[in-house]
C-alpha positions in Angstrom: 3.8 27.0 -14.4 3.4 26.5 -10.7 5.3 23.6 -9.2 3.7 21.5 -6.4 5.9 19.1 -4.4 4.8 15.7 -3.4 6.1 13.3 -0.8 5.2 9.6 -0.5 5.2 7.7 2.8 5.6 4.0 2.1 7.4 2.5 -0.8 5.6 -0.8 -1.1 3.4 -2.0 -4.0 1.1 1.0 -4.1 3.8 3.6 -3.2 6.0 2.3 -5.9 3.2 2.5 -8.4 2.4 6.1 -7.4 6.0 7.1 -7.8 6.2 5.4 -11.2 3.1 7.2 -12.4 4.2 10.6 -11.2 7.7 10.3 -12.8 6.6 8.7 -16.1 3.6 11.0 -16.7 4.8 14.3 -15.2 4.8 16.2 -18.5 1.5 14.8 -19.5 -0.1 15.8 -16.2 1.4 19.3 -16.5 -0.1 19.7 -19.9 -3.5 18.5 -18.8 -3.7 20.2 -15.4 -1.6 23.4 -15.9 0.5 22.6 -12.8 3.9 20.8 -12.5 3.7 18.0 -10.0 7.2 17.2 -8.7 8.0 14.1 -6.7 10.4 15.4 -4.0 10.8 12.5 -1.5 9.8 8.9 -0.7 10.2 7.6 2.8 10.4 4.0 3.8 12.4 1.9 6.2 13.7 -0.2 3.3 15.2 2.0 0.6 17.5 -0.6 -0.8 15.2 -3.2 -2.3 14.6 -2.8 -6.1 11.0 -1.8 -6.8 11.5 -1.9 -10.5 11.6 1.9 -11.1 14.4 4.4 -11.4 14.1 7.0 -8.7 16.2 10.2 -8.9 19.1 10.6 -6.5 18.2 12.2 -3.2 14.5 11.2 -3.3 14.6 8.2 -1.1 14.9 8.6 2.7 14.2 6.6 5.8 13.1 9.7 7.7 9.3 10.2 7.3 9.5 13.3 9.5 11.7 15.0 6.8 8.9 14.4 4.3 6.2 15.9 6.5 8.3 18.9 7.5 9.8 19.7 4.1 8.5 23.2 3.1 8.6 22.3 -0.6 6.2 19.4 -0.2 2.6 20.4 -0.2 1.0 17.0 -0.7 1.8 13.9 1.4 0.7 10.5 0.1 0.2 7.8 2.7 0.6 4.3 1.3 1.7 2.5 4.5 -1.6 1.0 5.5 -3.1 0.0 8.8 -4.0 2.2 11.8 -0.7 2.4 13.6 2.1 4.7 12.4 0.0 5.5 9.3 -2.5 7.4 11.5 0.3 9.2 13.3 1.8 10.4 10.0 -1.5 11.4 8.4 -2.4 13.5 11.4 1.1 15.0 11.6 0.9 15.9 7.9 -2.5 17.5 8.2 -1.4 19.5 11.3 1.6 20.6 9.3 -0.7 22.2 6.8 -0.1 19.5 4.1 -2.8 18.1 1.9 -3.1 14.3 2.2 -3.9 11.5 -0.2 -4.5 8.0 1.2 -5.9 4.7 0.1 -6.2 3.4 3.7 -9.7 2.2 4.1 -9.1 0.7 7.5 -7.8 4.0 8.8 -10.7 6.0 7.4 -13.4 3.5 8.5 -12.2 3.4 12.1 -10.7 6.9 12.6 -12.3 8.9 9.9 -14.0 11.4 12.2 -10.8 12.4 13.8 -8.9 12.6 10.5 -11.5 14.7 8.7 -11.9 17.1 11.7 -8.1 17.6 11.6 -8.2 18.4 7.9 -11.0 20.9 8.4 -9.2 22.5 11.3 -6.2 23.1 9.2 -8.1 24.0 6.1 -6.3 21.4 3.9 -7.6 18.8 1.4 -7.8 15.1 2.1 -8.5 12.8 -0.8 -9.1 9.0 -0.6 -10.3 7.8 -4.0 -8.4 4.6 -3.9 -9.7 3.5 -0.5 -12.7 1.8 -2.1 -12.5 -0.2 -5.3 -8.9 0.5 -6.2 -9.0 1.8 -9.8 -12.8 2.2 -9.8 -13.8 5.9 -9.3 -16.7 5.2 -7.0 -15.6 7.8 -4.4 -15.5 10.5 -7.0 -18.9 9.4 -8.3 -20.5 9.8 -4.9 -18.8 13.1 -4.1 -19.3 14.7 -7.5 -21.1 12.8 -10.3 -24.2 11.8 -8.2 -24.1 14.8 -5.8 -27.6 15.8 -7.1 -29.1 12.4 -6.2 -30.7 11.0 -3.2 -28.7 7.7 -2.9 -31.2 4.9 -2.3 -28.8 2.0 -2.2 -25.3 0.8 -3.0 -24.5 -2.9 -3.6 -20.8 -3.7 -4.0 -18.5 -6.6 -4.7 -15.5 -4.9 -3.1 -13.0 -7.7 -2.4 -11.1 -9.4 -5.3 -9.8 -12.2 -3.1 -13.3 -13.3 -2.1 -14.7 -12.9 -5.6 -11.9 -15.0 -7.0 -12.6 -17.7 -4.5 -16.3 -17.7 -5.1 -15.9 -17.7 -8.9 -13.7 -20.8 -8.8 -15.9 -22.6 -6.3 -18.8 -22.2 -8.6 -17.1 -22.8 -12.0 -14.9 -25.7 -10.9 -16.7 -27.2 -8.0 -13.7 -26.9 -5.8 -13.8 -26.6 -2.0 -13.1 -23.3 -0.3 -9.8 -24.3 1.3 -8.3 -25.5 -2.0 -9.2 -22.3 -3.8 -7.9 -20.2 -1.0 -4.6 -22.0 -1.1 -4.4 -21.3 -4.9 -5.2 -17.6 -4.3 -2.4 -17.4 -1.8 0.1 -19.0 -4.3 -1.0 -16.5 -7.0 -0.7 -13.5 -4.7 -4.4 -12.8 -4.6 -4.7 -13.6 -0.9 -2.4 -12.8 2.0 -0.6 -15.5 4.1 -3.2 -14.5 6.8 -6.3 -13.9 4.7 -8.6 -13.2 7.6 -9.2 -9.5 6.8 -10.5 -10.5 3.3 -12.3 -13.8 3.8 -14.0 -12.8 7.1 -15.4 -9.7 5.4 -13.7 -6.9 7.3 -11.9 -5.4 4.3 -15.2 -5.1 2.6 -16.9 -3.7 5.7 -14.2 -0.9 5.9 -15.1 0.1 2.4 -18.9 -0.1 3.1 -18.5 2.3 6.0 -16.7 4.8 3.8 -19.5 4.5 1.1 -22.2 5.0 3.8 -20.5 8.1 5.1 -20.3 9.6 1.7 -23.9 8.7 0.7 -25.6 9.6 3.9 -23.4 12.1 5.7 -22.7 10.2 8.9 -19.9 7.9 10.1 -21.2 4.4 11.0 -19.6 2.8 14.0 -17.5 0.1 12.4 -18.0 -2.3 15.3 -21.7 -2.1 14.9 -21.7 -3.1 11.2 -23.1 -6.6 10.5 -20.2 -8.6 8.9 -20.2 -12.2 7.7 -17.4 -13.6 5.6 -17.1 -16.6 3.3 -14.8 -18.8 5.4 -17.6 -21.3 6.3 -19.4 -21.2 2.9 -20.0 -24.7 1.6 -19.6 -25.8 -2.0 -23.0 -27.5 -1.5 -24.7 -24.1 -1.1 -22.8 -22.6 -4.1 -24.2 -25.5 -6.2 -27.7 -25.4 -4.8 -27.9 -21.6 -5.3 -27.0 -22.2 -9.0 -29.8 -24.7 -9.3 -32.2 -21.9 -8.4 -30.6 -19.5 -10.8 -28.4 -17.6 -8.3 -24.7 -16.9 -7.8 -23.3 -16.3 -4.4 -21.2 -13.1 -3.9 -19.8 -11.5 -0.9 -21.9 -8.3 -1.1 -21.6 -5.0 0.7 -25.0 -3.3 1.1 -25.6 0.3 2.0 -29.2 1.4 1.9 -31.4 4.1 3.5 -34.8 3.4 5.1 -36.2 6.6 6.5 -33.6 7.8 9.0 -32.0 4.4 9.3 -29.2 3.0 7.1 -28.4 -0.6 6.6 -24.6 -1.2 6.4 -23.9 -4.9 6.0 -21.4 -7.4 4.4 -22.7 -10.9 3.8 -22.6 -13.8 1.3 -25.6 -13.0 -0.8 -27.5 -14.8 -3.6 -27.6 -12.7 -6.7 -29.7 -13.7 -9.7 -27.8 -14.8 -12.9 -29.7 -12.0 -14.7 -28.4 -9.3 -12.3 -25.5 -7.2 -13.6 -23.4 -7.9 -10.5 -23.7 -11.6 -11.1 -21.3 -11.3 -14.1 -18.6 -9.7 -12.0 -16.1 -12.6 -11.7 -12.5 -13.3 -10.7 -10.6 -10.6 -9.0 -12.7 -7.8 -10.4 -14.8 -5.4 -8.3 -18.0 -3.5 -9.0 -20.4 -1.2 -7.3 -24.0 -0.5 -8.3 -25.5 2.7 -7.1 -29.2 3.6 -7.2 -30.0 7.3 -7.2 -33.4 8.8 -7.2 -32.7 10.5 -10.6 -29.9 8.4 -12.1 -31.6 5.0 -11.3 -29.0 2.2 -11.4 -25.4 2.9 -12.5 -22.6 0.4 -12.4 -18.9 1.0 -11.8 -16.6 -1.9 -12.7 -12.9 -2.6 -12.8 -9.9 -3.9 -10.9 -10.3 -3.4 -7.2 -6.6 -3.8 -6.2 -3.1 -4.1 -7.6 -0.2 -1.7 -8.1 -1.3 0.0 -11.3 -5.1 0.4 -10.8 -4.8 1.7 -7.2 -1.9 4.0 -8.1 -3.9 5.4 -11.0 -6.6 6.6 -8.6 -4.1 7.9 -6.1 -2.3 9.9 -8.9 -5.6 11.3 -10.0 -6.3 12.5 -6.5 -2.8 14.1 -6.4 -3.6 15.9 -9.6 -6.8 17.3 -8.3 -5.2 18.6 -5.1 -2.3 20.1 -7.1 -4.7 22.0 -9.2 -6.5 23.2 -6.1 -3.2 24.5 -4.7 -2.3 26.2 -7.9 -5.6 28.1 -7.7 -5.4 28.8 -4.0 -8.4 26.5 -3.2 -9.3 23.7 -0.9 -12.3 21.5 -1.9 -12.5 18.6 0.5 -11.4 19.7 4.0 -14.6 17.9 5.0 -14.1 15.0 2.6 -16.9 13.2 4.4 -19.9 15.6 4.8 -21.6 15.7 8.2 -25.2 16.6 7.2 -26.5 13.3 8.5 -24.7 13.3 11.9 -27.2 13.2 14.7 -30.1 12.4 12.3 -29.1 9.1 10.7 -28.5 5.9 12.5 -27.5 2.3 11.7 -30.4 0.0 11.1 -30.6 -2.8 13.6 -29.6 -6.0 11.7 -32.7 -7.7 13.1 -34.9 -5.1 11.4 -33.5 -5.8 7.9 -36.2 -7.2 5.6 -34.9 -9.5 2.9 -35.5 -12.7 1.0 -33.5 -15.6 2.4 -32.0 -18.8 1.2 -32.1 -21.5 4.0 -30.6 -25.0 3.9 -31.6 -27.6 6.5 -30.3 -31.1 7.0 -33.7 -32.6 7.9 -34.4 -35.8 9.6 -35.7 -38.2 6.9 -38.9 -39.1 8.8 -42.6 -38.5 8.2 -43.8 -35.2 9.6 -40.4 -33.6 9.9 -40.8 -31.2 6.9 -44.4 -30.3 8.0 -43.2 -29.5 11.5 -40.4 -27.3 10.1 -42.7 -25.3 7.8 -45.2 -24.9 10.6 -42.6 -23.3 12.8 -41.6 -21.0 10.0 -45.2 -20.0 9.4 -45.7 -19.3 13.1 -42.9 -16.7 12.9 -44.4 -15.1 9.8 -41.9 -16.6 7.4 -43.5 -17.4 4.0 -41.8 -19.9 1.7 -41.5 -18.9 -2.0 -39.8 -22.1 -3.2 -38.5 -25.4 -1.6 -36.8 -28.5 -2.8 -35.4 -31.7 -1.3 -32.0 -32.4 -2.8 -31.0 -35.8 -4.2 -30.6 -38.7 -1.8 -26.9 -39.0 -2.7 -26.5 -36.1 -0.3 -28.2 -38.0 2.5 -26.1 -38.4 5.6 -27.0 -40.5 8.7 -30.7 -40.4 8.0 -30.8 -36.6 7.3 -31.4 -35.1 3.8 -30.8 -31.5 2.6 -33.8 -29.3 2.1 -33.4 -25.9 0.6 -36.0 -23.1 0.9 -36.2 -19.6 -0.5 -38.4 -17.2 1.5 -40.5 -14.3 0.6 -39.3 -11.0 2.1 -39.0 -11.5 5.8 -37.7 -9.7 8.8 -34.2 -11.0 9.8 -35.2 -11.3 13.4 -38.2 -13.5 12.5 -35.9 -15.8 10.5 -33.4 -16.1 13.3 -36.2 -16.9 15.9 -37.7 -19.5 13.6 -34.3 -21.1 12.9 -33.5 -21.2 16.6 -36.8 -23.0 17.4 -36.2 -25.5 14.5 -32.7 -26.2 15.7 -34.0 -26.9 19.2 -36.7 -29.2 17.9 -34.4 -32.1 17.0 -35.6 -32.4 13.4 -32.4 -31.2 11.9 -28.8 -32.5 12.1 -26.9 -29.2 12.2 -27.2 -25.5 12.3 -29.2 -24.2 9.3 -27.4 -22.2 6.6 -29.0 -18.8 6.2 -28.0 -16.5 3.3 -29.5 -13.2 2.2 -30.9 -12.8 -1.4 -30.6 -9.5 -3.3 
């Protein structure tokens, strides 16, 4: 049986999980795949801290270069994260003729073009199944299972930290900052949670999904990103009154030759399958022209789920090597480059939830609806909330719109804000 050597760069949470999986299930994988996957080296600056697994003597090293240059190592696994030294090591491994497995969504979203071109130039595989959704096989689904479908849309709950916070805000009526503090104590949120709660982690993943679905690499800086940092418990409660749950939702959808890629807090009906995805769980719903809606659900992060996907990628590449093949030198296809473009956020058409703090005087509501109508925004439902919410002569009014162009909504809200009939900036949320 052919042996394929593996080296791991980074011995943190995910790296340790990958090592554990390779060591524990080596025989099982050999029986299933017909190739013996041998863990040769693990490189990390800290090789003394106990990771809870027994690693054979001689495997641990502080020299990443020795992993990349080792002739016995055919697959390099990057679990360092970020876009600094991780990028340097990944490019070095590819240029050394090594196949690469990574779970680094930030690296791929921001530097994917360079990385995939380097893999293609060296005719080596690059797999990244754990970069989106942790243990959920959404990457494999798009590359293989739904390869015969035109992908119409993808909606994803792709950040467990945000989903945990939103779930508790709704179920327990707690304010955002209190739940965030609990999430940090439980290890669901980092000490600096900005990447998660401001939506950028989800946006990195959305860019990867867009590239797989539509064959072009969206410019990350051009993606519309809104997080949940400023979300009020008032809106979580009011949305529930209308039969909706707020989720931080990634949306990737094709309209002609334009693709919407966005991350925003979004109202999802209680009856929608994504509405039942709670706590730290993730899910992605993909609509194909032949498959219709399919849902992929599971743990989106954590040592074991993420490592499971990484080990699966290692197994695929090892089998390719054993048979003298490469399958994903162009892991992100380029059939859409030069043809597809990002949809301007102002051109997005959606239903919207809008909350105003309206001056409690005769004519205020009428003036507001007139302005909305003048901009072509039609109201589907509206309610004035209870007077206990009244503050300094202003009362909350919530409206749900019919499908409207985002630019028309923004223009109308700007005019309303300047009219003096509301107390603060309106809250505007998309609806699925």
